[in-house]
C-alpha positions in Angstrom: 126.4 -71.0 -13.5 124.6 -72.1 -16.5 121.3 -71.3 -16.6 118.4 -73.8 -17.3 116.5 -72.8 -20.6 113.5 -71.0 -20.6 110.5 -73.3 -20.9 109.7 -72.1 -24.7 112.9 -73.9 -26.2 111.6 -77.5 -24.8 108.4 -77.4 -26.8 107.9 -77.1 -30.7 106.5 -73.8 -31.5 103.4 -75.0 -33.4 102.5 -76.9 -30.0 102.5 -73.7 -28.2 100.3 -72.2 -30.8 97.7 -75.1 -30.8 97.8 -75.1 -27.0 97.8 -70.9 -26.7 95.3 -70.2 -29.6 92.4 -72.7 -27.8 93.2 -71.6 -23.9 90.1 -69.3 -24.0 87.7 -71.6 -25.6 89.0 -74.4 -23.3 87.8 -72.4 -20.4 84.8 -71.7 -21.8 84.0 -75.5 -22.5 85.2 -76.4 -19.0 87.8 -78.9 -20.4 90.6 -79.2 -22.9 89.4 -78.2 -26.2 89.5 -80.8 -29.1 92.5 -79.5 -30.9 94.6 -79.6 -27.5 93.6 -83.3 -26.9 94.2 -84.2 -30.7 97.9 -83.1 -29.8 98.2 -84.6 -26.7 97.0 -88.1 -28.5 99.3 -87.8 -31.3 102.4 -87.3 -28.7 101.2 -89.8 -26.2 101.6 -87.5 -23.8 98.7 -89.0 -21.5 101.1 -92.2 -21.3 104.1 -90.5 -20.6 104.9 -92.1 -17.7 103.3 -95.8 -18.9 105.9 -98.4 -20.1 106.6 -99.2 -23.7 104.5 -102.5 -23.0 101.4 -100.8 -23.0 102.3 -98.2 -25.8 103.7 -95.4 -23.1 106.7 -93.5 -23.7 108.3 -94.7 -20.3 109.8 -91.0 -20.1 112.5 -90.4 -17.1 111.7 -87.9 -14.5 114.1 -85.5 -15.6 112.6 -85.6 -19.0 109.1 -85.2 -17.5 109.4 -82.4 -15.3 111.1 -80.6 -18.0 108.1 -81.2 -20.4 105.8 -80.3 -17.6 107.2 -76.8 -16.8 107.2 -76.2 -20.6 103.3 -77.6 -21.2 102.7 -75.2 -18.3 104.0 -72.1 -19.6 101.9 -72.5 -22.6 98.9 -72.8 -20.6 98.2 -73.8 -16.9 95.3 -76.3 -17.2 96.9 -78.0 -20.4 100.0 -78.6 -18.2 98.0 -79.5 -15.1 95.9 -82.0 -16.8 98.8 -83.6 -18.5 100.5 -83.9 -15.1 97.9 -85.3 -13.2 96.7 -87.5 -15.8 100.2 -88.9 -17.0 100.9 -89.2 -13.0 97.8 -91.8 -12.5 99.2 -93.6 -16.0 102.4 -94.4 -13.6 100.1 -96.4 -11.6 100.3 -99.0 -14.7 103.2 -99.9 -13.7 102.0 -101.6 -10.4 98.8 -103.2 -12.2 98.3 -106.9 -13.0 100.2 -107.4 -16.5 97.4 -109.2 -18.3 94.8 -106.6 -17.4 96.9 -103.5 -18.3 97.8 -105.2 -21.6 94.4 -105.2 -22.4 92.9 -101.9 -20.7 96.0 -99.4 -21.7 97.1 -100.3 -25.2 94.6 -97.6 -26.5 95.9 -94.6 -28.1 93.3 -92.8 -25.7 93.9 -94.4 -22.6 93.5 -91.9 -20.0 93.6 -92.2 -16.4 92.1 -89.6 -13.8 91.7 -89.8 -10.0 92.0 -88.9 -6.6 94.6 -89.9 -3.6 91.7 -89.2 -1.0 90.7 -92.3 1.2 87.0 -91.6 0.5 85.6 -95.0 -0.7 85.2 -98.3 0.9 85.7 -101.6 -0.8 83.9 -104.7 0.6 85.8 -107.9 0.0 83.9 -110.5 -1.8 85.0 -114.1 -2.8 86.2 -113.1 -6.3 86.8 -109.4 -5.5 85.4 -106.4 -4.4 82.2 -104.1 -4.1 82.9 -100.4 -4.2 81.3 -97.6 -2.9 82.4 -93.7 -2.4 82.9 -90.5 -3.7 86.0 -88.7 -4.9 86.8 -85.0 -5.5 89.1 -83.1 -8.0 89.7 -85.9 -10.7 91.7 -83.4 -13.1 90.8 -84.6 -16.6 87.8 -86.3 -15.8 85.9 -85.9 -19.1 88.6 -87.4 -21.0 89.5 -90.2 -18.8 89.1 -93.9 -19.6 89.5 -95.3 -16.0 89.4 -93.8 -13.0 91.9 -94.5 -9.9 90.4 -94.3 -6.5 91.7 -95.1 -3.0 89.3 -97.4 -0.4 89.8 -98.2 3.1 89.0 -102.4 2.7 86.4 -104.0 4.6 85.3 -107.4 5.2 82.1 -109.1 6.5 83.3 -108.1 10.0 84.1 -104.3 9.5 87.1 -102.4 8.9 90.2 -104.2 8.0 93.1 -102.9 10.0 96.9 -102.8 9.5 99.2 -103.9 12.0 99.2 -100.6 14.0 95.3 -100.4 14.0 95.1 -97.7 11.1 92.6 -98.8 8.4 94.0 -101.0 5.6 93.6 -98.8 2.1 94.2 -99.7 -1.1 94.1 -98.3 -4.7 91.9 -99.1 -7.4 91.1 -98.1 -11.3 87.8 -98.8 -12.5 86.5 -98.2 -16.1 84.6 -94.9 -16.9 81.1 -96.7 -17.7 80.9 -97.6 -13.9 81.6 -94.2 -12.6 79.2 -91.1 -12.3 81.1 -87.7 -12.6 79.5 -85.0 -10.2 79.9 -81.3 -11.5 81.4 -79.9 -8.7 84.7 -77.7 -10.0 83.7 -74.3 -9.6 86.9 -72.3 -9.0 88.4 -69.1 -10.3 91.6 -70.8 -11.7 92.1 -74.2 -13.7 88.5 -74.1 -15.2 89.7 -76.0 -18.4 90.8 -78.8 -16.2 87.4 -80.2 -15.7 88.9 -81.4 -12.3 85.0 -82.6 -11.1 83.9 -85.3 -8.4 83.2 -89.1 -9.6 81.2 -91.6 -7.4 81.0 -95.2 -7.6 77.8 -96.9 -6.4 78.0 -100.4 -5.7 80.2 -101.6 -8.5 81.7 -105.1 -8.0 85.3 -105.4 -9.7 87.9 -108.5 -9.8 90.7 -108.4 -7.5 93.1 -107.5 -10.6 91.5 -104.2 -10.2 93.5 -103.6 -7.2 97.2 -102.7 -6.6 99.8 -101.5 -4.4 102.1 -98.5 -4.9 105.1 -100.0 -3.7 108.6 -100.8 -5.4 108.1 -104.4 -4.2 104.6 -104.8 -5.9 105.7 -102.9 -9.3 104.9 -105.7 -12.3 107.1 -103.9 -14.8 110.8 -104.3 -14.1 111.6 -100.7 -15.0 113.5 -98.2 -13.2 110.7 -95.9 -13.2 108.7 -97.7 -11.1 111.2 -98.0 -8.3 111.2 -94.2 -7.8 109.3 -92.8 -4.8 105.5 -91.6 -5.7 105.9 -88.7 -2.9 109.0 -87.1 -4.8 107.6 -87.9 -8.0 104.4 -86.1 -7.2 106.2 -83.2 -5.8 108.7 -82.2 -8.5 106.0 -82.8 -11.0 103.4 -80.2 -9.3 106.4 -77.7 -8.8 107.5 -77.6 -12.4 104.0 -76.8 -13.3 103.8 -74.0 -11.1 106.9 -72.3 -11.9 105.9 -73.0 -15.7 102.7 -71.0 -15.0 105.0 -68.3 -13.1 107.6 -67.9 -15.9 104.6 -67.3 -18.4 103.0 -64.6 -16.0 106.8 -63.0 -15.8 106.8 -63.2 -19.6 103.2 -61.2 -19.9 104.0 -58.7 -17.0 107.5 -58.1 -18.5 105.7 -56.8 -22.0 102.7 -55.0 -20.0 105.1 -53.0 -17.8 107.3 -52.1 -21.0 104.3 -50.6 -22.6 103.7 -48.8 -19.9 107.1 -47.5 -19.5 106.8 -46.3 -22.8 103.5 -44.7 -22.2 104.9 -42.5 -19.2 102.8 -44.5 -16.9 105.9 -44.2 -14.3 108.5 -41.7 -13.3 111.9 -42.2 -14.0 112.8 -43.5 -10.4 109.6 -45.9 -10.6 110.7 -47.3 -13.8 114.3 -48.0 -12.8 112.6 -49.8 -9.6 110.5 -51.5 -11.6 113.5 -52.6 -13.8 115.5 -53.9 -11.1 112.6 -55.9 -9.4 112.3 -57.8 -12.8 115.8 -58.6 -13.2 115.9 -59.8 -9.6 113.3 -62.1 -9.7 114.5 -63.6 -12.9 117.8 -64.1 -11.6 116.2 -65.6 -8.7 113.8 -68.4 -10.8 117.0 -68.9 -12.9 119.1 -69.9 -9.4 116.3 -71.7 -8.3 115.6 -73.7 -11.2 118.9 -74.8 -11.4 119.0 -76.2 -8.2 115.8 -78.2 -8.7 116.9 -79.3 -11.9 119.9 -80.5 -10.7 118.0 -82.0 -7.3 115.7 -84.1 -10.0 119.0 -85.6 -11.9 120.7 -86.4 -8.3 117.6 -87.9 -7.2 117.2 -90.3 -10.3 120.9 -91.0 -10.7 120.8 -92.3 -7.2 117.8 -93.0 -4.8 118.5 -92.2 -1.3 117.4 -90.5 1.6 119.9 -87.3 1.2 118.9 -87.0 -2.4 115.2 -87.6 -2.2 115.1 -84.7 0.9 116.9 -82.2 -1.4 114.5 -82.5 -4.1 111.8 -82.3 -1.4 113.3 -79.3 -0.3 113.9 -77.7 -3.6 110.1 -78.6 -4.9 108.9 -76.7 -2.0 111.3 -73.9 -2.5 110.3 -73.8 -6.1 106.5 -73.3 -5.6 107.0 -70.6 -3.3 109.1 -68.9 -5.6 106.6 -69.3 -7.9 103.6 -67.9 -6.0 105.9 -65.3 -4.3 107.4 -63.7 -7.4 104.0 -63.7 -9.7 102.3 -61.7 -6.7 105.3 -58.8 -6.7 105.0 -58.1 -10.2 101.2 -58.5 -10.2 100.4 -54.7 -8.9 102.2 -53.1 -11.7 100.1 -54.8 -14.5 97.5 -52.5 -14.1 93.8 -53.3 -14.3 94.6 -55.4 -17.3 95.9 -57.9 -14.7 92.6 -58.0 -13.0 90.3 -58.3 -16.3 89.0 -62.1 -16.6 89.6 -61.7 -20.4 92.9 -61.3 -20.2 95.6 -64.0 -21.0 97.6 -62.7 -17.6 94.6 -62.5 -15.7 94.0 -66.4 -16.6 97.8 -67.2 -15.9 96.9 -65.6 -12.4 93.8 -67.7 -11.7 95.8 -71.0 -12.8 98.8 -70.3 -10.6 96.5 -69.4 -7.5 94.2 -72.5 -7.6 97.2 -75.1 -8.6 99.2 -73.7 -5.9 96.3 -74.6 -3.0 97.2 -78.2 -3.7 98.7 -79.2 0.0 101.6 -81.3 -1.1 103.5 -78.0 -1.4 102.1 -75.3 0.6 104.5 -75.8 3.8 107.9 -75.4 3.3 108.4 -78.6 5.1 106.7 -82.0 5.2 107.6 -82.4 8.9 
């Protein structure tokens, strides 16, 4: 079996240096460092899933997940902001083309937002009046637009689907109409600036509303026919395993130094080296399965390939958590110091892996 390449082979060394040399300062800032942002804009990474019509990169899913894993290997917060913001940019393929051409062609266009249904949109003769508050908008400081799900209401009350459930639609709103709330205060992913935002009585045109469904795509492109669920599962899993590989790399270096310093007995050393080999082999095997499932689902979108990708994404996320926690105790107090790189990686992974989409091994 051919082993999937290490993430370091996917990105240029100078990109990795820019990202890693500024991660500590980015964490102090609570947002991506200006040098990191400049790299993003140069490479158009926030527009990775936008069509070429809007100046986007129009990446395929296989291309995207490899890049996401590599950037998260470089730094968890950086990779996460890239993933969530370019993921929101994917919605551009469902937005009115006249509006999108006006709104999204700027080189610094960045969408952030939330999938939570915590807002309301009151129907007006020309559009909607929006109110609500949404949490966890990664990349909020850099966003030019925000996406938000709203339950739809008219003068008679909530609009319902045929099954009696609330009718929900997503909207995209200019940053000038959004108020950021400094709520992101967690142990990891500090530089993502994943703050809350609120919208108070903002009236928008109906063209600011869209539907995430292949039948409602406004751009003819294979990318916008792919299901959003598996797109989200695969991209988040790639982030987690990228962070985990970064942790394993750092742990190996620390453990190697501790072996040289004779911190372990010969038996303990052999046990540790064996454990590292088992972990690396397992990571390689699961990554191969994951990337094959990504390729298969992209080549042929059907229930079988999509289900396999969902299973592999969850399996990869679980392996990332378990392998990091297996090695953590052997890295000494260095791993527990918030000033150390390995601790930041540990905190980032354990914060990012709280995302509910990949917590359970099955969606059933």
